[in-house]
The first five atom37 places (N, CA, C, CB, O) and aatype in JSON, in Angstrom:
{
  "aatype": [12, 7, 10, 4, 11, 9, 0, 10, 1, 5, 1, 6, 1, 10, 0, 19, 10, 1, 14, 1, 8, 7, 19, 9, 19, 10, 5, 16, 10, 12, 17, 1, 3, 6, 19, 1, 6, 14, 7, 3, 10, 7, 14, 15, 0, 14, 19, 15, 3, 1, 6, 10, 5, 10, 0, 6, 10, 10, 10, 15, 6, 10, 16, 7, 19, 6, 12, 5, 5, 12, 6, 3, 19, 18, 7, 8, 0, 10, 6, 5, 10, 19, 0, 0, 11, 9, 19, 7, 15, 6, 19, 14, 6, 10, 14, 16, 14, 5, 8, 0, 19, 3, 10, 12, 0, 6, 10, 6, 5, 15, 19, 5, 0, 0, 1, 1, 15, 1, 5],
  "atom_mask": [
    [1, 1, 1, 1, 1],
    [1, 1, 1, 0, 1],
    [1, 1, 1, 1, 1],
    [1, 1, 1, 1, 1],
    [1, 1, 1, 1, 1],
    [1, 1, 1, 1, 1],
    [1, 1, 1, 1, 1],
    [1, 1, 1, 1, 1],
    [1, 1, 1, 1, 1],
    [1, 1, 1, 1, 1],
    [1, 1, 1, 1, 1],
    [1, 1, 1, 1, 1],
    [1, 1, 1, 1, 1],
    [1, 1, 1, 1, 1],
    [1, 1, 1, 1, 1],
    [1, 1, 1, 1, 1],
    [1, 1, 1, 1, 1],
    [1, 1, 1, 1, 1],
    [1, 1, 1, 1, 1],
    [1, 1, 1, 1, 1],
    [1, 1, 1, 1, 1],
    [1, 1, 1, 0, 1],
    [1, 1, 1, 1, 1],
    [1, 1, 1, 1, 1],
    [1, 1, 1, 1, 1],
    [1, 1, 1, 1, 1],
    [1, 1, 1, 1, 1],
    [1, 1, 1, 1, 1],
    [1, 1, 1, 1, 1],
    [1, 1, 1, 1, 1],
    [1, 1, 1, 1, 1],
    [1, 1, 1, 1, 1],
    [1, 1, 1, 1, 1],
    [1, 1, 1, 1, 1],
    [1, 1, 1, 1, 1],
    [1, 1, 1, 1, 1],
    [1, 1, 1, 1, 1],
    [1, 1, 1, 1, 1],
    [1, 1, 1, 0, 1],
    [1, 1, 1, 1, 1],
    [1, 1, 1, 1, 1],
    [1, 1, 1, 0, 1],
    [1, 1, 1, 1, 1],
    [1, 1, 1, 1, 1],
    [1, 1, 1, 1, 1],
    [1, 1, 1, 1, 1],
    [1, 1, 1, 1, 1],
    [1, 1, 1, 1, 1],
    [1, 1, 1, 1, 1],
    [1, 1, 1, 1, 1],
    [1, 1, 1, 1, 1],
    [1, 1, 1, 1, 1],
    [1, 1, 1, 1, 1],
    [1, 1, 1, 1, 1],
    [1, 1, 1, 1, 1],
    [1, 1, 1, 1, 1],
    [1, 1, 1, 1, 1],
    [1, 1, 1, 1, 1],
    [1, 1, 1, 1, 1],
    [1, 1, 1, 1, 1],
    [1, 1, 1, 1, 1],
    [1, 1, 1, 1, 1],
    [1, 1, 1, 1, 1],
    [1, 1, 1, 0, 1],
    [1, 1, 1, 1, 1],
    [1, 1, 1, 1, 1],
    [1, 1, 1, 1, 1],
    [1, 1, 1, 1, 1],
    [1, 1, 1, 1, 1],
    [1, 1, 1, 1, 1],
    [1, 1, 1, 1, 1],
    [1, 1, 1, 1, 1],
    [1, 1, 1, 1, 1],
    [1, 1, 1, 1, 1],
    [1, 1, 1, 0, 1],
    [1, 1, 1, 1, 1],
    [1, 1, 1, 1, 1],
    [1, 1, 1, 1, 1],
    [1, 1, 1, 1, 1],
    [1, 1, 1, 1, 1],
    [1, 1, 1, 1, 1],
    [1, 1, 1, 1, 1],
    [1, 1, 1, 1, 1],
    [1, 1, 1, 1, 1],
    [1, 1, 1, 1, 1],
    [1, 1, 1, 1, 1],
    [1, 1, 1, 1, 1],
    [1, 1, 1, 0, 1],
    [1, 1, 1, 1, 1],
    [1, 1, 1, 1, 1],
    [1, 1, 1, 1, 1],
    [1, 1, 1, 1, 1],
    [1, 1, 1, 1, 1],
    [1, 1, 1, 1, 1],
    [1, 1, 1, 1, 1],
    [1, 1, 1, 1, 1],
    [1, 1, 1, 1, 1],
    [1, 1, 1, 1, 1],
    [1, 1, 1, 1, 1],
    [1, 1, 1, 1, 1],
    [1, 1, 1, 1, 1],
    [1, 1, 1, 1, 1],
    [1, 1, 1, 1, 1],
    [1, 1, 1, 1, 1],
    [1, 1, 1, 1, 1],
    [1, 1, 1, 1, 1],
    [1, 1, 1, 1, 1],
    [1, 1, 1, 1, 1],
    [1, 1, 1, 1, 1],
    [1, 1, 1, 1, 1],
    [1, 1, 1, 1, 1],
    [1, 1, 1, 1, 1],
    [1, 1, 1, 1, 1],
    [1, 1, 1, 1, 1],
    [1, 1, 1, 1, 1],
    [1, 1, 1, 1, 1],
    [1, 1, 1, 1, 1],
    [1, 1, 1, 1, 1],
    [1, 1, 1, 1, 1]
  ],
  "atom_positions": [
    [[-14.11, 13.08, 7.99], [-13.49, 12.34, 7.21], [-12.07, 13.41, 7.23], [-14.39, 12.0, 5.74], [-12.11, 14.62, 7.44]],
    [[-10.99, 12.69, 6.99], [-9.45, 13.53, 7.29], [-8.77, 13.36, 6.15], [0.0, 0.0, 0.0], [-8.81, 12.28, 5.57]],
    [[-8.13, 14.3, 5.72], [-7.38, 14.13, 4.47], [-5.57, 14.13, 5.11], [-7.86, 15.62, 3.23], [-5.14, 14.9, 5.97]],
    [[-4.87, 13.15, 4.46], [-3.55, 13.0, 5.14], [-2.52, 12.42, 4.26], [-3.66, 12.13, 6.37], [-2.82, 11.94, 3.17]],
    [[-1.28, 12.45, 4.71], [-0.29, 11.93, 3.65], [0.09, 10.61, 4.59], [1.17, 13.13, 3.19], [0.02, 10.58, 5.82]],
    [[0.52, 9.49, 3.71], [1.09, 8.28, 4.67], [2.48, 7.77, 3.73], [-0.3, 6.77, 4.9], [2.78, 8.09, 2.58]],
    [[3.09, 7.0, 4.54], [4.31, 6.39, 3.62], [3.7, 4.79, 3.59], [6.17, 6.56, 4.46], [3.25, 4.16, 4.54]],
    [[3.87, 4.35, 2.13], [3.24, 2.96, 1.99], [4.22, 2.61, 0.85], [1.47, 2.85, 1.61], [4.4, 3.19, -0.22]],
    [[4.79, 1.53, 1.37], [5.78, 1.06, -0.06], [7.11, 1.73, -0.31], [4.99, 1.39, -1.5], [7.81, 1.55, -1.31]],
    [[7.4, 2.55, 0.75], [8.38, 3.49, 0.48], [8.12, 4.51, -0.37], [9.4, 2.94, 0.06], [9.11, 5.1, -0.8]],
    [[6.85, 4.96, -0.8], [6.46, 6.34, -1.14], [5.4, 6.79, -0.51], [6.21, 6.52, -2.41], [4.62, 6.04, 0.07]],
    [[5.24, 8.55, -0.6], [4.43, 8.9, -0.12], [2.99, 8.93, -0.62], [4.85, 9.71, 0.14], [2.86, 9.38, -1.76]],
    [[2.2, 8.66, -0.18], [0.83, 8.76, -0.98], [-0.31, 9.79, -0.25], [0.15, 7.14, -1.06], [-0.19, 9.93, 0.97]],
    [[-1.25, 10.4, -0.82], [-2.05, 11.04, -0.54], [-3.36, 10.11, 0.27], [-2.25, 11.74, -1.74], [-3.35, 8.94, -0.12]],
    [[-4.32, 10.36, 1.18], [-4.82, 9.28, 1.41], [-6.25, 10.04, 2.38], [-3.61, 8.16, 2.13], [-6.1, 11.13, 2.93]],
    [[-7.44, 9.33, 2.45], [-8.41, 9.71, 3.14], [-8.57, 9.09, 4.57], [-9.43, 9.51, 2.39], [-8.54, 7.86, 4.53]],
    [[-8.71, 9.54, 5.66], [-9.36, 8.51, 6.58], [-10.93, 9.12, 6.83], [-8.4, 8.33, 8.14], [-11.34, 10.28, 6.8]],
    [[-11.54, 8.01, 7.06], [-13.37, 7.95, 7.32], [-13.46, 6.98, 8.3], [-14.47, 7.41, 5.9], [-12.67, 6.05, 8.44]],
    [[-14.41, 7.2, 8.95], [-15.29, 6.17, 9.99], [-16.14, 5.34, 8.97], [-16.45, 7.08, 11.21], [-16.58, 5.89, 7.96]],
    [[-16.38, 3.99, 9.24], [-17.11, 2.99, 8.59], [-17.58, 1.8, 9.31], [-16.39, 2.58, 7.61], [-16.83, 0.83, 9.38]],
    [[-18.75, 1.76, 9.87], [-18.88, 0.59, 10.47], [-18.04, 0.2, 11.89], [-18.58, -0.28, 9.44], [-17.7, -0.9, 12.31]],
    [[-17.86, 1.57, 12.46], [-17.05, 1.14, 13.74], [-15.57, 1.18, 13.78], [0.0, 0.0, 0.0], [-14.89, 1.28, 14.81]],
    [[-15.04, 1.08, 12.33], [-13.68, 1.27, 12.08], [-13.07, 2.42, 11.46], [-13.34, 0.35, 11.42], [-13.89, 3.15, 10.89]],
    [[-11.98, 2.77, 11.41], [-11.35, 3.97, 10.76], [-10.93, 3.3, 9.3], [-9.94, 4.63, 11.72], [-10.35, 2.21, 9.35]],
    [[-11.17, 3.8, 8.19], [-10.82, 3.0, 6.75], [-10.04, 4.17, 6.22], [-12.26, 2.46, 5.61], [-10.34, 5.36, 6.39]],
    [[-8.91, 3.65, 5.52], [-8.04, 4.71, 4.51], [-7.94, 4.28, 3.53], [-6.73, 5.11, 4.74], [-7.77, 3.1, 3.23]],
    [[-8.02, 5.22, 2.88], [-8.31, 5.08, 1.13], [-7.2, 6.04, 0.56], [-10.1, 5.71, 0.52], [-6.93, 7.22, 0.81]],
    [[-6.77, 5.32, -0.11], [-5.39, 5.93, -0.66], [-6.0, 6.77, -1.86], [-4.12, 4.68, -1.21], [-6.96, 6.23, -2.42]],
    [[-5.59, 8.03, -2.35], [-5.88, 8.86, -3.39], [-4.74, 8.81, -4.5], [-6.08, 10.23, -2.84], [-3.81, 8.02, -4.37]],
    [[-4.8, 9.39, -5.26], [-3.76, 9.64, -6.33], [-3.2, 11.02, -6.67], [-4.28, 9.19, -7.51], [-4.02, 11.86, -7.03]],
    [[-2.08, 11.31, -6.6], [-1.83, 12.92, -6.77], [-2.22, 13.61, -7.84], [-0.54, 13.26, -6.77], [-2.68, 12.87, -8.71]],
    [[-2.23, 14.88, -8.13], [-3.05, 15.45, -9.1], [-2.07, 15.03, -10.52], [-3.35, 17.23, -8.76], [-2.72, 14.88, -11.56]],
    [[-1.05, 14.91, -10.57], [-0.42, 14.6, -11.82], [-0.38, 13.26, -12.25], [0.81, 15.01, -11.8], [0.18, 12.91, -13.29]],
    [[-0.94, 12.57, -11.52], [-1.19, 10.95, -11.57], [-2.8, 10.52, -12.51], [-1.34, 10.35, -9.62], [-3.02, 9.55, -13.24]],
    [[-3.62, 11.57, -12.15], [-4.86, 11.49, -12.8], [-4.89, 12.0, -14.32], [-5.82, 12.26, -11.98], [-4.4, 13.1, -14.59]],
    [[-5.31, 11.39, -15.07], [-5.39, 11.45, -16.4], [-6.73, 11.67, -17.01], [-4.86, 10.34, -16.85], [-7.62, 10.95, -16.55]],
    [[-7.11, 12.57, -18.01], [-8.36, 12.64, -19.01], [-8.92, 11.43, -19.1], [-8.06, 13.07, -20.44], [-8.13, 10.62, -19.57]],
    [[-10.03, 10.95, -18.81], [-10.79, 9.78, -18.95], [-10.89, 9.49, -20.72], [-12.34, 10.05, -18.14], [-10.84, 8.37, -21.21]],
    [[-10.98, 10.41, -21.27], [-10.99, 10.24, -23.06], [-12.33, 9.81, -23.34], [0.0, 0.0, 0.0], [-13.25, 10.56, -23.02]],
    [[-12.61, 8.55, -23.97], [-13.95, 8.13, -24.02], [-14.39, 6.98, -23.04], [-14.2, 7.73, -25.37], [-15.26, 6.13, -23.19]],
    [[-13.64, 7.16, -22.11], [-14.17, 6.39, -20.87], [-15.07, 6.83, -19.83], [-13.19, 6.04, -20.19], [-15.45, 6.13, -18.89]],
    [[-15.44, 8.18, -20.07], [-16.3, 8.81, -19.25], [-17.56, 8.17, -19.55], [0.0, 0.0, 0.0], [-17.72, 7.34, -20.45]],
    [[-18.55, 8.64, -18.67], [-19.95, 8.06, -18.41], [-20.72, 8.39, -19.39], [-20.61, 8.47, -17.19], [-20.57, 9.55, -19.79]],
    [[-21.67, 7.61, -20.03], [-22.27, 7.81, -21.36], [-23.62, 8.52, -20.89], [-22.49, 6.34, -22.27], [-24.29, 9.0, -21.81]],
    [[-24.08, 8.66, -19.63], [-25.18, 9.09, -19.06], [-24.91, 10.67, -18.79], [-25.5, 8.21, -17.8], [-23.84, 10.77, -18.18]],
    [[-25.47, 11.9, -19.02], [-24.92, 13.29, -18.68], [-25.1, 13.46, -17.38], [-25.52, 14.45, -19.39], [-26.17, 13.16, -16.84]],
    [[-24.12, 13.94, -16.77], [-24.69, 14.58, -15.32], [-25.45, 15.76, -15.19], [-23.67, 14.9, -14.46], [-25.14, 16.78, -15.81]],
    [[-26.31, 15.71, -14.51], [-27.48, 16.35, -13.93], [-27.15, 17.8, -13.23], [-28.09, 15.36, -12.89], [-26.3, 17.89, -12.35]],
    [[-27.57, 18.42, -13.5], [-27.41, 20.17, -12.73], [-27.53, 19.57, -11.37], [-28.91, 21.67, -13.09], [-26.6, 20.08, -10.74]],
    [[-28.16, 18.77, -10.6], [-28.43, 18.57, -8.99], [-27.11, 17.77, -8.8], [-30.01, 17.62, -8.47], [-26.51, 17.9, -7.74]],
    [[-26.6, 16.91, -9.84], [-25.57, 16.45, -9.29], [-24.11, 17.42, -9.33], [-25.48, 15.18, -9.91], [-23.23, 17.32, -8.47]],
    [[-24.05, 18.18, -10.28], [-23.03, 19.25, -10.18], [-22.96, 20.18, -9.11], [-23.09, 19.98, -11.21], [-21.93, 20.53, -8.54]],
    [[-24.29, 20.61, -8.84], [-24.64, 21.28, -7.47], [-24.11, 20.55, -5.99], [-26.27, 21.32, -7.44], [-23.47, 21.08, -5.08]],
    [[-24.54, 19.37, -6.08], [-24.11, 18.72, -4.88], [-22.57, 18.2, -4.95], [-25.1, 17.55, -4.61], [-22.03, 17.64, -4.0]],
    [[-22.01, 18.41, -6.04], [-20.47, 18.09, -6.07], [-19.92, 19.49, -5.67], [-19.83, 17.53, -7.66], [-19.1, 19.6, -4.75]],
    [[-20.34, 20.45, -6.29], [-19.89, 21.63, -5.53], [-20.0, 22.14, -4.29], [-20.2, 22.41, -5.98], [-19.18, 22.87, -3.74]],
    [[-21.33, 21.64, -3.71], [-21.36, 21.83, -2.53], [-20.32, 21.09, -1.38], [-22.58, 21.6, -2.37], [-19.98, 21.52, -0.28]],
    [[-20.02, 20.0, -1.96], [-19.25, 19.22, -1.03], [-17.85, 19.86, -1.14], [-19.28, 17.64, -1.37], [-17.19, 19.94, -0.11]],
    [[-17.41, 20.25, -2.15], [-15.88, 21.03, -2.34], [-15.92, 22.06, -1.39], [-15.53, 21.75, -3.91], [-14.97, 22.32, -0.66]],
    [[-17.21, 22.78, -1.37], [-17.15, 24.21, -0.63], [-16.99, 23.69, 0.46], [-18.34, 25.27, -0.65], [-15.87, 23.96, 0.91]],
    [[-17.74, 22.88, 1.31], [-17.48, 22.19, 2.75], [-16.51, 21.84, 3.22], [-17.96, 21.24, 2.98], [-16.56, 21.74, 4.44]],
    [[-15.25, 21.51, 2.6], [-14.24, 20.79, 2.82], [-13.26, 21.94, 2.95], [-14.0, 19.7, 1.79], [-12.55, 22.42, 2.07]],
    [[-13.37, 22.3, 4.27], [-12.59, 23.48, 4.7], [-11.23, 23.15, 5.36], [-13.43, 24.29, 5.69], [-11.07, 22.11, 6.0]],
    [[-10.09, 24.21, 5.16], [-9.08, 23.81, 5.99], [-7.73, 23.0, 5.2], [0.0, 0.0, 0.0], [-6.58, 22.82, 5.58]],
    [[-8.43, 22.62, 3.98], [-7.58, 21.89, 2.96], [-7.48, 22.71, 1.76], [-8.15, 20.48, 2.59], [-8.44, 23.2, 1.17]],
    [[-6.06, 22.83, 1.38], [-5.68, 23.78, 0.2], [-5.11, 22.43, -1.12], [-4.1, 25.15, 0.86], [-3.94, 22.07, -1.05]],
    [[-5.86, 21.92, -2.01], [-5.32, 20.92, -2.42], [-3.83, 21.55, -3.36], [-6.52, 20.08, -3.2], [-2.94, 20.74, -3.62]],
    [[-3.7, 22.73, -3.71], [-2.88, 23.27, -4.25], [-1.19, 22.63, -3.4], [-3.39, 24.87, -4.17], [-0.17, 22.14, -3.88]],
    [[-1.63, 22.98, -1.93], [-0.55, 22.71, -1.2], [-0.06, 21.4, -0.91], [-0.72, 23.25, -0.2], [1.03, 21.19, -0.38]],
    [[-0.94, 20.41, -1.28], [-0.53, 18.93, -1.27], [0.44, 18.75, -2.46], [-1.84, 17.88, -1.42], [0.27, 19.2, -3.6]],
    [[1.61, 17.94, -1.97], [2.32, 17.79, -3.14], [3.16, 16.64, -2.95], [3.05, 18.97, -3.5], [3.43, 16.45, -1.77]],
    [[3.74, 15.68, -3.89], [4.38, 14.63, -3.57], [5.72, 15.1, -3.26], [4.29, 13.64, -4.54], [6.46, 15.5, -4.17]],
    [[6.11, 15.08, -1.92], [7.58, 15.35, -1.82], [8.58, 14.59, -2.27], [7.9, 15.47, -0.71], [9.61, 15.04, -2.77]],
    [[8.22, 12.98, -2.04], [8.84, 11.98, -2.09], [9.42, 11.93, -3.55], [8.04, 10.93, -1.63], [10.59, 11.73, -3.87]],
    [[8.21, 12.18, -4.48], [8.33, 11.93, -5.9], [9.25, 13.11, -6.46], [0.0, 0.0, 0.0], [9.93, 12.88, -7.46]],
    [[9.31, 14.36, -5.85], [10.12, 15.38, -6.54], [11.43, 15.27, -6.01], [9.6, 16.78, -6.38], [12.31, 15.76, -6.71]],
    [[11.8, 14.67, -4.81], [12.91, 14.53, -4.56], [13.37, 13.16, -5.25], [13.03, 14.68, -3.19], [14.5, 13.22, -5.72]],
    [[12.82, 12.17, -5.38], [13.42, 11.54, -6.75], [13.67, 11.71, -7.97], [13.03, 10.85, -7.01], [14.52, 11.17, -8.69]],
    [[12.78, 12.63, -8.23], [12.98, 13.3, -9.57], [14.27, 14.07, -9.58], [11.81, 14.27, -9.9], [14.99, 14.14, -10.58]],
    [[14.55, 14.67, -8.36], [15.66, 15.61, -8.4], [17.26, 14.49, -8.13], [15.31, 16.97, -6.97], [18.38, 14.91, -8.42]],
    [[17.07, 13.42, -7.68], [18.08, 12.57, -7.53], [18.44, 12.13, -8.86], [17.76, 11.51, -6.65], [19.58, 12.26, -9.31]],
    [[17.51, 11.61, -9.48], [17.94, 10.93, -10.84], [18.46, 12.04, -12.08], [16.53, 10.05, -11.42], [19.34, 11.81, -12.91]],
    [[17.64, 13.32, -11.94], [18.47, 14.29, -12.36], [19.8, 14.8, -12.14], [17.98, 15.0, -12.21], [20.46, 15.3, -13.06]],
    [[20.22, 14.7, -10.99], [21.5, 14.79, -10.51], [22.6, 13.72, -10.8], [21.36, 14.9, -9.21], [23.81, 13.85, -10.6]],
    [[21.95, 12.66, -11.3], [22.68, 11.42, -11.49], [23.18, 11.51, -12.97], [21.76, 10.11, -11.2], [24.34, 11.4, -13.38]],
    [[21.95, 11.74, -13.72], [22.16, 11.79, -15.11], [23.32, 12.65, -15.35], [20.97, 12.26, -15.84], [24.32, 12.2, -15.91]],
    [[23.21, 14.01, -14.91], [24.29, 14.66, -15.35], [25.65, 14.88, -14.59], [23.83, 15.75, -15.63], [26.49, 15.75, -14.8]],
    [[25.67, 13.73, -13.51], [27.01, 13.55, -12.74], [27.5, 14.91, -11.95], [0.0, 0.0, 0.0], [28.62, 15.35, -11.67]],
    [[26.07, 15.43, -11.68], [26.41, 16.37, -10.47], [26.2, 16.07, -9.01], [25.71, 17.51, -10.62], [25.74, 14.96, -8.74]],
    [[26.48, 16.94, -8.03], [26.34, 16.61, -6.53], [24.9, 16.16, -6.36], [26.67, 17.92, -5.54], [23.93, 16.85, -6.71]],
    [[24.81, 14.83, -5.73], [23.41, 14.46, -5.23], [23.11, 15.3, -4.1], [23.28, 12.98, -4.8], [23.83, 15.52, -3.13]],
    [[21.56, 15.9, -4.43], [21.26, 16.88, -3.34], [20.66, 16.15, -1.88], [20.12, 17.97, -3.97], [20.12, 15.06, -1.72]],
    [[20.92, 16.97, -1.16], [20.57, 16.14, 0.37], [19.04, 15.83, 0.52], [21.0, 17.18, 1.84], [18.09, 16.38, -0.04]],
    [[19.07, 14.79, 1.43], [17.59, 14.07, 1.46], [17.3, 15.14, 2.71], [17.46, 12.01, 1.83], [18.01, 15.64, 3.58]],
    [[15.61, 15.24, 2.28], [14.87, 16.26, 3.49], [15.11, 15.56, 4.57], [13.18, 16.58, 3.43], [15.75, 14.51, 4.48]],
    [[14.69, 15.99, 5.71], [14.82, 15.22, 7.19], [13.44, 14.98, 7.38], [15.52, 16.11, 8.56], [12.52, 15.78, 7.17]],
    [[13.33, 13.47, 7.94], [11.89, 13.26, 7.89], [11.3, 13.56, 9.27], [11.55, 11.81, 7.44], [12.0, 13.67, 10.28]],
    [[9.86, 13.68, 9.24], [9.32, 14.33, 10.08], [8.79, 13.25, 10.91], [8.45, 15.28, 9.57], [8.66, 12.1, 10.5]],
    [[8.42, 13.76, 12.44], [7.89, 12.56, 13.28], [6.59, 12.36, 13.4], [8.29, 12.58, 14.53], [5.79, 13.29, 13.55]],
    [[6.24, 11.03, 13.36], [4.6, 10.87, 13.27], [4.01, 11.66, 14.03], [4.01, 9.58, 13.61], [4.55, 12.34, 14.9]],
    [[2.59, 11.62, 13.68], [1.81, 12.35, 14.17], [0.86, 11.28, 15.28], [1.11, 13.1, 12.97], [0.73, 10.06, 15.24]],
    [[0.44, 12.0, 15.96], [-0.84, 11.25, 16.8], [-2.12, 11.43, 16.38], [-0.96, 11.66, 18.2], [-2.78, 12.4, 16.76]],
    [[-2.64, 10.38, 15.46], [-3.82, 10.56, 14.82], [-4.97, 11.06, 15.54], [-4.13, 9.46, 14.29], [-5.67, 12.02, 15.21]],
    [[-5.15, 10.16, 16.79], [-6.44, 10.81, 17.61], [-6.17, 12.21, 18.15], [-6.86, 9.88, 18.93], [-7.02, 13.1, 18.1]],
    [[-5.34, 12.32, 18.51], [-5.01, 14.05, 18.92], [-5.24, 14.85, 17.93], [-3.52, 14.46, 19.3], [-5.67, 15.97, 18.16]],
    [[-4.98, 14.41, 16.58], [-5.08, 15.37, 15.61], [-6.53, 15.56, 15.15], [-4.21, 15.02, 14.5], [-7.07, 16.63, 14.87]],
    [[-7.03, 14.46, 15.14], [-8.66, 14.14, 14.84], [-9.37, 14.76, 16.0], [-9.09, 12.41, 14.76], [-10.37, 15.39, 15.67]],
    [[-9.1, 14.72, 17.29], [-9.84, 15.56, 18.36], [-9.9, 17.2, 18.15], [-9.09, 15.28, 19.76], [-10.79, 18.02, 18.38]],
    [[-8.68, 17.31, 17.66], [-8.35, 18.98, 17.37], [-9.22, 19.41, 16.26], [-6.68, 19.33, 16.87], [-9.84, 20.48, 16.34]],
    [[-9.31, 18.63, 15.22], [-10.29, 18.64, 14.2], [-11.33, 18.92, 14.53], [-10.44, 17.69, 13.59], [-11.66, 20.07, 14.26]],
    [[-12.13, 18.25, 15.09], [-13.45, 17.82, 15.64], [-13.79, 19.12, 16.4], [-13.41, 16.41, 16.62], [-14.85, 19.67, 16.11]],
    [[-12.98, 19.65, 17.33], [-13.15, 20.97, 18.59], [-13.04, 22.02, 17.44], [-11.66, 21.18, 20.1], [-13.78, 22.97, 17.67]],
    [[-12.44, 22.11, 16.45], [-12.28, 23.08, 15.61], [-13.56, 23.25, 14.44], [-10.91, 22.81, 15.03], [-13.88, 24.29, 13.87]],
    [[-14.03, 22.21, 14.31], [-15.17, 22.27, 13.17], [-16.37, 22.9, 14.46], [-15.63, 20.3, 12.19], [-17.03, 23.94, 14.33]],
    [[-16.41, 22.19, 15.4], [-17.53, 22.47, 16.59], [-17.53, 24.0, 16.85], [-17.15, 21.63, 18.11], [-18.5, 24.71, 17.14]],
    [[-16.35, 24.32, 16.72], [-16.06, 26.04, 17.1], [-16.53, 26.73, 15.96], [-14.33, 26.56, 17.35], [-17.12, 27.8, 16.1]],
    [[-16.34, 26.2, 14.76], [-16.74, 27.04, 13.8], [-18.1, 27.0, 13.29], [-15.96, 26.91, 12.86], [-18.46, 27.67, 12.32]],
    [[-18.74, 26.34, 13.82], [-20.47, 26.26, 13.73], [-21.13, 27.02, 15.07], [-21.08, 24.41, 13.75], [-22.32, 27.34, 15.14]],
    [[-20.38, 27.19, 15.86], [-21.21, 28.22, 16.86], [-21.4, 29.42, 16.57], [-20.72, 28.41, 18.05], [-22.03, 30.15, 17.34]]
  ]
}
């Protein structure tokens, strides 16, 4: 499984790439500030200690990703642009676009790094 950022409908999104039935599936995720408290929509059945342990184990196994470092660059730039236009100040410069990454090369490097760390 791989965590990535993608551009979709002129918006930067957080996503997960994973293999499924011989193809690579892309699933978009929400940014931290887009997730709301469930309120009374939470599950009616209590979460068992075993389920919590498995969730903590899964999170501890996700190495190399610091979720605090993942941020919505496009959203922040858009907020700055709107704020500058509201007060009538100079519009900040747009960030320079980054080159596309070869996903297969990145995947191969990730797999090799995971194999080295297990040896």
